[in-house]
LUMVEXLO-30352 format. One record per residue: residue in three letters; residue number from 1; x, y, z of N, C-alpha, C in turn. Coordinates in nm, 3 decimals, padded with zeros to 5 digits. Each point is the difference from the previous one (the first is absolute). Layout:
BEGIN
VOMI	r	k	nu	nv	nw	cau	cav	caw	cu	cv	cw
VOMI	ala	NUM	X	Y	Z	X	Y	Z	X	Y	Z
...
END
This chain:
BEGIN
VOMI	r	k	nu	nv	nw	cau	cav	caw	cu	cv	cw
VOMI	unk	1	04.307	11.309	10.187	-00.080	00.059	-00.104	00.084	00.005	-00.128
VOMI	unk	2	-00.059	-00.043	-00.108	00.072	00.001	-00.127	00.018	00.142	-00.050
VOMI	unk	3	00.092	00.016	-00.093	00.031	00.133	-00.052	-00.119	00.062	-00.071
VOMI	unk	4	-00.073	-00.079	-00.077	-00.114	00.053	-00.074	-00.107	00.054	00.092
VOMI	unk	5	-00.030	-00.073	00.109	-00.103	00.048	00.092	00.048	00.123	00.077
VOMI	unk	6	00.128	00.004	00.034	00.051	00.117	00.072	-00.004	00.124	-00.088
VOMI	unk	7	00.031	-00.016	-00.127	-00.004	00.113	-00.093	-00.145	00.046	-00.020
VOMI	unk	8	-00.094	-00.093	-00.010	-00.140	00.036	-00.016	-00.051	00.075	00.123
VOMI	unk	9	00.040	-00.041	00.118	-00.042	00.069	00.123	00.058	00.141	00.004
VOMI	unk	10	00.127	00.014	-00.042	00.061	00.134	-00.005	-00.074	00.089	-00.098
VOMI	unk	11	-00.044	-00.055	-00.112	-00.077	00.077	-00.097	-00.135	00.043	00.054
VOMI	unk	12	-00.064	-00.088	00.075	-00.130	00.036	00.060	00.018	00.113	00.101
VOMI	unk	13	00.108	-00.005	00.076	00.029	00.108	00.095	00.024	00.131	-00.074
VOMI	unk	14	00.069	-00.007	-00.114	00.023	00.122	-00.079	-00.131	00.056	-00.056
VOMI	unk	15	-00.089	-00.087	-00.043	-00.129	00.046	-00.052	-00.079	00.070	00.109
VOMI	unk	16	-00.002	-00.059	00.119	-00.075	00.060	00.111	00.060	00.134	00.040
VOMI	unk	17	00.133	00.007	00.009	00.063	00.127	00.039	-00.019	00.106	-00.109
VOMI	unk	18	00.006	-00.040	-00.126	-00.022	00.096	-00.108	-00.142	00.051	-00.003
VOMI	unk	19	-00.097	-00.089	00.023	-00.139	00.043	00.004	-00.025	00.092	00.119
VOMI	unk	20	00.064	-00.029	00.111	-00.015	00.086	00.118	00.054	00.140	-00.028
VOMI	unk	21	00.118	00.006	-00.061	00.056	00.131	-00.033	-00.087	00.075	-00.102
VOMI	unk	22	-00.048	-00.071	-00.100	-00.077	00.066	-00.106	-00.133	00.052	00.051
VOMI	unk	23	-00.071	-00.080	00.078	-00.135	00.039	00.042	-00.004	00.085	00.127
VOMI	unk	24	00.108	00.002	00.075	-00.003	00.079	00.124	00.039	00.145	-00.023
VOMI	unk	25	00.064	00.030	-00.111	00.043	00.137	-00.028	-00.098	00.064	-00.098
VOMI	unk	26	-00.048	00.118	00.035	-00.095	00.071	-00.084	00.067	00.048	-00.128
VOMI	unk	27	-00.073	00.002	-00.108	00.055	00.038	-00.129	-00.027	00.144	-00.038
VOMI	unk	28	-00.005	00.090	00.096	-00.026	00.141	-00.029	00.117	00.060	-00.077
VOMI	unk	29	-00.029	00.099	-00.082	00.107	00.067	-00.072	00.081	00.091	00.091
VOMI	unk	30	-00.058	00.037	00.113	00.070	00.088	00.093	00.084	-00.078	00.100
VOMI	unk	31	00.007	-00.132	-00.012	00.075	-00.079	00.096	00.150	00.020	-00.020
VOMI	unk	32	00.071	-00.031	00.102	00.145	00.017	00.001	00.066	-00.094	-00.102
VOMI	unk	33	00.112	00.043	-00.055	00.072	-00.080	-00.099	00.045	-00.134	00.059
VOMI	unk	34	00.038	-00.001	00.126	00.044	-00.123	00.065	-00.113	-00.101	00.010
VOMI	unk	35	-00.120	00.047	00.032	-00.115	-00.089	00.010	-00.037	-00.057	-00.137
VOMI	unk	36	00.011	00.084	-00.103	-00.028	-00.050	-00.134	00.102	-00.105	-00.042
VOMI	unk	37	00.126	00.020	00.037	00.103	-00.100	-00.031	-00.026	-00.130	00.074
VOMI	unk	38	-00.047	00.010	00.125	-00.034	-00.122	00.075	-00.117	-00.074	-00.064
VOMI	unk	39	-00.098	00.076	-00.050	-00.114	-00.062	-00.065	00.044	-00.070	-00.129
VOMI	unk	40	00.084	00.064	-00.078	00.051	-00.062	-00.122	00.089	-00.120	00.033
VOMI	unk	41	00.075	00.009	00.109	00.080	-00.114	00.045	-00.086	-00.118	00.041
VOMI	unk	42	-00.116	00.029	00.058	-00.094	-00.106	00.034	-00.054	-00.070	-00.123
VOMI	unk	43	-00.026	00.079	-00.105	-00.044	-00.060	-00.126	00.108	-00.091	-00.056
VOMI	unk	44	00.123	00.049	00.001	00.112	-00.077	-00.051	00.021	-00.128	00.080
VOMI	unk	45	-00.008	00.010	00.133	00.019	-00.119	00.085	-00.111	-00.101	-00.021
VOMI	unk	46	-00.122	00.046	-00.017	-00.112	-00.091	-00.023	00.013	-00.074	-00.132
VOMI	unk	47	00.037	00.072	-00.105	00.016	-00.065	-00.130	00.119	-00.096	00.000
VOMI	unk	48	00.108	00.038	00.067	00.112	-00.093	00.011	-00.039	-00.123	00.080
VOMI	unk	49	-00.082	00.018	00.101	-00.046	-00.111	00.082	-00.080	-00.100	-00.083
VOMI	unk	50	-00.080	00.049	-00.094	-00.076	-00.090	-00.087	00.095	-00.085	-00.082
VOMI	unk	51	00.103	00.062	-00.055	00.099	-00.075	-00.078	00.076	-00.100	00.084
VOMI	unk	52	00.031	00.036	00.123	00.075	-00.089	00.088	-00.087	-00.119	00.041
VOMI	unk	53	-00.128	00.023	00.022	-00.091	-00.111	00.031	-00.005	-00.098	-00.116
VOMI	unk	54	-00.009	00.053	-00.121	-00.003	-00.087	-00.118	00.130	-00.080	-00.013
VOMI	unk	55	00.113	00.065	00.026	00.129	-00.070	-00.005	00.006	-00.109	00.108
VOMI	unk	56	-00.051	00.029	00.119	-00.001	-00.100	00.106	-00.086	-00.120	-00.034
VOMI	unk	57	-00.114	00.026	-00.061	-00.088	-00.110	-00.041	00.069	-00.086	-00.105
VOMI	unk	58	00.063	00.065	-00.098	00.070	-00.076	-00.104	00.116	-00.080	00.058
VOMI	unk	59	00.076	00.058	00.091	00.109	-00.075	00.063	-00.052	-00.119	00.079
VOMI	unk	60	-00.113	00.020	00.068	-00.059	-00.111	00.074	-00.043	-00.112	-00.093
VOMI	unk	61	-00.063	00.036	-00.111	-00.047	-00.102	-00.093	00.115	-00.070	-00.071
VOMI	unk	62	00.105	00.073	-00.033	00.114	-00.060	-00.068	00.079	-00.088	00.096
VOMI	unk	63	00.007	00.037	00.126	00.082	-00.072	00.097	-00.064	-00.123	00.060
VOMI	unk	64	-00.126	-00.027	-00.035	-00.064	-00.118	00.057	00.066	-00.126	-00.053
VOMI	unk	65	00.005	-00.101	00.084	00.055	-00.128	-00.042	-00.108	-00.080	-00.072
VOMI	unk	66	00.037	-00.053	-00.113	-00.095	-00.082	-00.075	00.000	-00.141	00.055
VOMI	unk	67	-00.113	-00.067	-00.004	-00.003	-00.138	00.049	00.086	-00.088	-00.092
VOMI	unk	68	00.069	-00.098	00.058	00.085	-00.085	-00.083	-00.084	-00.083	-00.097
VOMI	unk	69	00.059	-00.026	-00.114	-00.068	-00.081	-00.101	00.015	-00.146	00.038
VOMI	unk	70	-00.110	-00.067	00.009	00.002	-00.140	00.038	00.021	-00.084	-00.126
VOMI	unk	71	00.111	-00.069	-00.004	00.036	-00.080	-00.117	-00.018	-00.148	00.033
VOMI	unk	72	-00.123	-00.044	-00.005	-00.031	-00.140	00.027	-00.054	-00.061	-00.129
VOMI	unk	73	00.089	-00.064	-00.075	-00.038	-00.054	-00.129	-00.025	-00.150	00.002
VOMI	unk	74	00.004	-00.060	00.116	-00.021	-00.144	00.007	-00.149	-00.031	-00.011
VOMI	unk	75	-00.035	-00.100	-00.080	-00.142	-00.033	-00.015	-00.056	-00.061	00.129
VOMI	unk	76	-00.125	00.031	00.022	-00.069	-00.059	00.116	-00.112	-00.089	-00.052
VOMI	unk	77	-00.065	-00.070	00.090	-00.106	-00.093	-00.040	-00.123	00.075	-00.053
VOMI	unk	78	-00.020	00.121	00.040	-00.117	00.075	-00.046	00.016	00.046	-00.144
VOMI	unk	79	00.124	00.002	-00.052	00.022	00.041	-00.138	-00.041	-00.108	-00.100
VOMI	unk	80	-00.010	-00.125	00.045	-00.037	-00.109	-00.092	-00.150	-00.006	-00.017
VOMI	unk	81	-00.044	00.001	-00.121	-00.144	-00.005	-00.026	-00.044	-00.139	-00.028
END
């Protein structure tokens, strides 16, 4: 697996874990301080995951090999009109 795809997969995992933390914890004002910190940590992990996915996509696109340029300058019979 190339580095760009591995980084994108890690970002997707971070987004899923952040969304799980954010939506599974209730946002009551009477909730424990630790639970609120976990919920905010889930938000942070999800947003970081979005950035990491974008970085992985960019690395994948930059790291692709370009097709070689074909330098065939010799005339063929089809070029003659």
